[in-house]
C-alpha positions in Angstrom: -111.0 -47.3 39.0 -111.8 -51.0 38.7 -109.9 -53.4 41.0 -109.2 -56.9 39.8 -107.7 -59.6 42.1 -106.2 -62.6 40.3 -105.9 -65.9 42.2 -104.7 -69.3 41.1 -103.2 -68.0 37.9 -106.8 -67.3 36.6 -105.9 -64.2 34.7 -108.7 -62.2 33.1 -108.9 -60.6 29.7 -109.7 -56.9 29.8 -112.2 -55.5 27.2 -109.8 -52.9 25.8 -106.1 -52.5 25.1 -104.1 -51.6 28.3 -100.9 -49.8 29.1 -99.8 -51.2 32.4 -97.3 -49.9 35.0 -95.8 -53.0 36.6 -94.1 -53.3 40.0 -94.6 -53.8 43.8 -95.3 -50.1 44.4 -94.8 -50.4 48.2 -95.1 -46.8 49.4 -96.4 -45.5 46.0 -93.6 -42.9 46.3 -92.6 -40.2 43.8 -90.7 -42.6 41.6 -93.8 -45.0 41.5 -96.0 -42.0 40.7 -93.8 -41.1 37.7 -94.3 -44.7 36.4 -98.1 -44.5 36.9 -98.4 -41.0 35.2 -96.3 -42.3 32.3 -98.7 -45.2 31.7 -101.6 -42.7 31.3 -99.9 -40.9 28.4 -100.1 -43.4 25.6 -103.7 -43.5 24.4 -104.7 -46.7 26.0 -106.7 -47.5 29.2 -104.2 -47.3 32.1 -103.5 -50.0 34.7 -101.3 -50.7 37.6 -100.2 -54.4 37.8 -98.9 -55.3 41.2 -98.6 -58.3 43.5 -100.0 -59.4 46.9 -98.6 -60.5 49.3 -95.3 -58.8 48.7 -92.8 -61.1 47.0 -90.5 -61.0 50.0 -92.9 -63.3 51.8 -91.7 -66.1 49.5 -88.4 -64.9 48.2 -87.0 -63.8 51.6 -89.1 -66.2 53.7 -90.5 -63.3 55.8 -94.2 -64.0 56.8 -96.2 -60.9 57.5 -93.6 -58.8 55.6 -94.0 -55.3 56.9 -95.2 -52.7 54.3 -95.1 -48.9 54.0 -98.5 -49.2 52.3 -100.5 -52.4 52.8 -102.9 -53.2 50.0 -105.9 -51.3 51.2 -103.9 -48.1 51.5 -102.0 -48.7 48.3 -105.4 -49.1 46.5 -106.7 -45.8 47.8 -103.6 -43.9 46.8 -103.6 -45.4 43.3 -107.3 -44.8 42.8 -106.7 -41.1 43.4 -104.2 -41.0 40.6 -106.9 -41.6 37.9 -105.9 -45.0 36.8 -108.5 -47.1 35.0 -107.6 -50.5 36.5 -105.7 -51.9 39.4 -104.7 -55.5 38.8 -103.5 -57.4 41.9 -101.9 -60.8 41.2 -101.8 -63.1 44.1 -98.1 -63.9 44.5 -98.1 -67.5 45.5 -95.7 -70.3 44.8 -97.2 -70.9 41.3 -96.7 -67.3 40.3 -93.3 -67.2 41.9 -92.2 -70.2 39.7 -93.6 -68.9 36.4 -91.1 -68.6 33.6 -90.7 -65.3 31.8 -92.4 -66.7 28.8 -95.4 -67.8 30.8 -95.8 -64.4 32.5 -95.5 -62.6 29.1 -98.1 -64.9 27.7 -100.5 -63.9 30.5 -99.8 -60.3 29.9 -100.8 -60.7 26.3 -103.9 -62.6 27.4 -104.9 -59.7 29.7 -104.9 -57.4 26.7 -101.8 -55.5 27.8 -100.2 -54.0 24.7 -97.9 -51.5 26.3 -96.1 -51.4 29.6 -94.1 -49.0 31.8 -91.4 -50.3 34.2 -88.4 -49.0 36.1 -84.9 -49.4 34.6 -84.1 -52.2 37.0 -87.4 -54.2 36.8 -87.1 -58.0 36.8 -89.8 -60.7 36.8 -90.5 -64.4 36.8 -88.6 -67.2 38.5 -85.1 -66.4 39.6 -85.7 -62.9 38.2 -84.9 -64.3 34.8 -87.0 -61.7 33.0 -86.0 -58.1 32.5 -87.0 -55.0 30.5 -85.2 -56.2 27.4 -87.6 -59.2 27.3 -90.6 -56.8 27.6 -89.3 -54.6 24.8 -89.5 -57.5 22.4 -93.1 -58.1 23.1 -94.8 -54.8 23.9 -94.8 -51.1 23.3 -92.3 -50.4 26.1 -91.6 -47.3 28.1 -88.6 -47.4 30.5 -88.5 -44.9 33.4 -85.0 -44.1 34.4 -83.6 -43.8 37.9 -85.7 -41.2 39.7 -83.6 -38.5 41.4 -85.3 -35.9 43.6 -83.2 -33.1 45.1 -80.1 -35.2 44.5 -81.6 -38.2 46.3 -82.4 -41.5 44.5 -86.0 -42.3 45.5 -86.6 -45.9 46.2 -88.8 -48.0 48.6 -85.6 -49.4 50.2 -84.3 -45.9 51.0 -87.7 -44.7 52.3 -87.8 -47.7 54.6 -84.4 -46.8 55.9 -85.6 -43.3 56.6 -88.6 -44.5 58.5 -86.5 -47.0 60.5 -84.3 -44.1 61.5 -87.3 -42.0 62.6 -86.9 -39.5 59.8 -90.6 -39.3 59.0 -90.2 -35.8 57.5 -87.8 -36.8 54.8 -89.8 -40.0 54.2 -92.9 -38.0 53.7 -91.1 -35.7 51.2 -90.0 -38.6 49.1 -93.4 -40.3 49.3 -95.0 -37.1 48.0 -97.5 -37.2 50.9 -97.4 -37.6 54.7 -96.3 -40.9 55.9 -99.2 -42.5 57.8 -100.4 -45.7 59.4 -104.0 -46.9 59.5 -105.1 -49.1 62.3 -107.9 -50.4 64.5 -108.2 -49.1 68.0 -107.9 -52.0 70.4 -108.0 -52.4 74.2 -104.8 -51.8 76.0 -103.5 -51.8 79.6 -104.9 -48.3 80.4 -101.5 -47.1 81.6 -101.8 -43.9 79.7 -105.0 -43.0 81.5 -103.2 -43.6 84.9 -100.4 -41.3 83.7 -102.9 -38.6 82.8 -102.3 -39.1 79.0 -105.0 -41.6 77.9 -104.0 -43.4 74.7 -105.6 -45.2 71.8 -103.8 -48.5 71.3 -103.4 -49.3 67.6 -103.5 -52.6 65.9 -101.0 -51.7 63.2 -101.1 -55.1 61.5 -98.2 -55.5 59.1 -97.2 -51.9 58.7 -93.5 -51.0 58.6 -93.0 -49.0 61.8 -90.8 -46.0 62.6 -88.1 -46.6 65.2 -89.2 -46.7 68.8 -89.8 -43.3 70.2 -92.3 -40.4 70.5 -93.7 -38.6 67.5 -95.8 -35.5 66.9 -98.8 -36.7 64.8 -102.1 -35.8 63.3 -104.9 -38.2 63.9 -107.8 -38.6 61.5 -111.0 -39.9 63.0 -114.2 -39.9 60.9 -112.7 -37.3 58.6 -111.8 -34.9 61.4 -108.1 -34.2 62.1 -106.8 -33.9 65.7 -103.3 -33.2 67.0 -101.6 -35.8 69.1 -98.4 -37.6 70.1 -97.7 -41.2 69.4 -95.4 -43.6 71.3 -94.0 -46.6 69.6 -92.0 -49.0 71.7 -91.9 -51.5 74.6 -93.1 -49.4 77.5 -89.8 -49.9 79.4 -90.8 -47.8 82.4 -94.2 -49.5 83.1 -94.9 -53.2 82.2 -92.2 -53.8 79.5 -93.4 -55.9 76.6 -91.4 -57.7 73.9 -94.1 -56.8 71.3 -93.8 -53.3 69.9 -96.8 -51.2 70.9 -98.2 -48.2 69.1 -100.2 -45.8 71.3 -101.6 -42.4 70.5 -102.5 -39.6 72.9 -105.1 -37.5 71.0 -105.2 -33.9 72.2 -108.6 -32.5 73.3 -110.4 -35.7 72.6 -112.2 -38.0 75.0 -114.6 -40.3 73.0 -114.9 -44.1 72.9 -113.4 -45.2 69.6 -112.6 -48.8 70.4 -112.9 -50.9 67.3 -112.8 -47.9 65.0 -110.3 -47.4 62.2 -108.2 -44.3 62.5 -105.2 -42.9 60.5 -102.0 -41.6 62.2 -100.0 -39.1 60.2 -96.4 -38.8 61.3 -95.2 -35.2 61.3 -92.0 -35.1 63.4 -89.8 -37.3 65.6 -89.7 -35.9 69.1 -87.4 -38.2 71.0 -86.2 -41.8 71.3 -87.8 -44.2 73.8 -86.2 -44.2 77.3 -86.6 -46.1 80.5 -87.2 -43.6 83.3 -86.2 -44.0 86.9 -89.8 -43.4 88.1 -93.3 -42.9 87.0 -93.1 -39.3 88.1 -90.1 -38.7 85.8 -92.1 -40.2 82.9 -95.0 -37.9 83.6 -92.6 -34.9 83.6 -91.2 -36.0 80.2 -94.7 -36.5 78.8 -95.5 -32.9 79.7 -92.4 -31.8 77.9 -93.3 -34.0 74.9 -96.8 -32.5 74.6 -95.4 -29.0 74.9 -93.0 -29.7 72.1 -95.8 -31.1 69.9 -97.9 -28.0 70.5 -94.9 -25.8 69.8 -94.3 -27.5 66.4 -98.0 -27.2 65.7 -97.8 -23.5 66.3 -94.8 -23.2 64.0 -96.6 -25.1 61.3 -99.7 -22.9 61.7 -102.0 -25.8 62.8 -105.4 -24.5 64.0 -106.5 -27.5 66.0 
């Protein structure tokens, strides 16, 4: 897959006719995957046309808008789907204010001859463009509302599931395990004092599950380990306003500061609590780990 990043409205012309799936694709969930697979069916080179940063940065005035799949992870997922091109358009104020006619003109310039969109897709300033406009200009393939097991699959609903801690259902609708990639950074070493050393994760602008403890898999240099992850404010020891993400990796004691690791969320164990004492917290951590290992046994994990 060839990746093309377009800045300052300097769109490029591709050497062959393209069928493009267009959207934000945060999560690259089952509904998105249906769009992408559709764009591969029509005899043209296939492309995913998406935007960065997420339009909500400008439209909702949310800097560092949290994402289920930031661009690097989104790129990896799409590349595994066998698409020929990933076209990422920098969503700045100029692009935000493009008319529908201007955006369609750029699509023609890029050699897009066919496009695939969801039934509710809109584009251009004030969302003035819609699929009816695209039908007039291109071979157009509309993907209807995607229902999976009587559930409408959408990025909004998946974010609601993650925010509620329901990482199992979120993973089911994503079509793969929900995960976060991050760099291991220095922390306060409280986990080591408690007997449960943790890797503190710089989660950047990922959309986080609700505060609590989770059974997770941790991928380090291609090797998968079991672990438990705490997301929260550490209310028992040194409360912090900033939400922290810390992972206790079972049967692992290596220096991984500065390394990128991936945390795959398997199951929510409990909500975050403030304990009366450090000893009470230690007791609960023993229970948490036992529950994780019990779930691992039920799921036939070998590590």
